[in-house]
C-alpha positions as CSV (number, residue, x, y, z in Angstrom):
1,A,-11.3,-11.2,-9.0
2,Q,-10.7,-13.5,-6.4
3,L,-9.2,-15.2,-10.2
4,Q,-6.9,-12.7,-10.5
5,H,-6.4,-12.6,-5.5
6,K,-5.7,-16.0,-5.7
7,L,-3.3,-15.9,-9.9
8,L,-0.5,-13.1,-7.6
9,D,-0.6,-15.4,-4.5
10,I,0.2,-18.5,-7.0
11,Y,3.3,-16.0,-9.0
12,A,4.6,-14.5,-5.1
13,L,4.9,-18.0,-4.2
14,L,6.8,-19.3,-7.2
15,K,9.6,-16.3,-7.3
16,Y,9.4,-16.5,-3.1
17,I,10.8,-19.7,-4.3
18,E,12.8,-19.0,-7.0
19,I,14.3,-16.5,-5.9
20,L,14.6,-15.8,-1.5
21,Y,14.4,-20.0,-0.4
22,L,17.5,-20.7,-2.7
23,L,18.7,-16.9,-0.8
24,L,17.7,-18.5,2.6
25,S,18.7,-21.3,2.9
26,S,22.9,-20.9,1.9
27,P,23.0,-17.3,2.7
28,C,25.5,-15.1,1.7
29,S,28.6,-13.7,4.1
30,K,28.0,-10.3,3.1
31,P,24.0,-8.2,2.2
32,V,23.5,-8.7,-1.1
33,C,22.2,-4.7,-2.6
34,A,18.8,-4.3,-2.2
35,N,15.9,-4.6,-4.6
36,P,14.5,-1.3,-5.0
37,T,10.7,-3.6,-6.3
38,W,10.6,-5.6,-3.5
39,M,7.9,-3.4,-0.8
40,G,9.8,-5.7,2.2
41,C,9.0,-5.9,5.9
42,F,8.0,-4.5,9.0
43,T,9.9,-7.0,12.4
44,K,10.7,-7.5,16.2
45,D,13.0,-9.8,15.4
46,T,16.4,-9.3,15.3
47,A,17.9,-13.2,14.1
48,T,14.9,-12.5,11.0
49,C,15.6,-8.7,10.3
50,E,19.6,-10.0,9.9
51,A,18.5,-13.1,7.8
52,L,15.8,-10.8,5.4
53,Y,18.8,-7.8,5.3
54,F,21.6,-10.0,3.7
55,I,18.7,-11.9,1.3
56,G,18.1,-8.6,0.1
57,V,15.3,-8.0,0.8
58,P,14.7,-3.7,3.0
59,V,14.0,-4.0,5.9
60,W,13.2,-2.8,9.2
61,L,13.6,-3.6,12.7
62,M,11.1,-2.5,15.3
63,H,12.3,-1.5,18.7
64,T,12.8,1.1,21.1
65,K,16.7,2.1,21.2
66,A,17.8,0.0,25.0
67,Y,17.3,-3.2,22.2
68,I,19.6,-2.6,19.9
69,S,23.3,-3.6,19.7
70,P,25.9,-1.0,19.2
71,D,27.6,-3.0,17.0
72,M,24.4,-2.6,13.9
73,N,24.3,-1.0,10.9
74,I,20.7,2.0,11.3
75,K,20.3,4.3,8.3
76,E,17.8,6.1,9.5
77,P,16.4,6.1,12.9
78,V,12.7,7.1,13.0
79,E,9.7,7.5,15.3
80,L,6.7,5.7,14.9
81,T,2.6,7.8,14.8
82,C,-0.3,6.6,14.8
83,P,-1.3,8.5,12.6
84,E,-5.5,9.1,12.7
85,D,-6.7,9.8,9.1
86,I,-6.2,6.7,7.8
87,V,-10.1,5.4,6.7
88,K,-10.3,1.7,8.0
89,A,-14.2,1.0,7.6
90,M,-13.2,-1.6,5.0
91,Y,-10.7,-3.7,6.0
92,S,-13.5,-3.8,9.3
93,E,-15.8,-6.8,9.7
94,K,-18.8,-6.6,11.9
95,G,-16.4,-4.2,14.3
96,V,-13.3,-6.8,14.0
97,A,-10.0,-5.1,12.0
98,K,-9.0,-8.1,9.0
99,P,-6.2,-6.4,7.3
100,F,-5.5,-8.8,3.9
101,P,-3.7,-11.7,4.2
102,S,0.1,-12.4,3.9
103,I,2.3,-14.8,3.3
């Protein structure tokens, strides 16, 4: 399992360098179509959201309505909720949450 984990990390890093790094280095003037096979991400930073949006990464900006500029393209606002029925025991060690690391 550890070998598979490391190989997937290496594969993801190579794909990042091959595809996303080039797009981030020289972004397009208009958004690229989002790739439906990518997981996407959540962010609170507007600049990060814009950079990822322009290279085709599905991205969700998490802000209160007061901090969103009127010229921003919002497809559908969503109210965030915290579900209580998620099992968290497998992601904690000695009572401390240990989520999976992100690249």
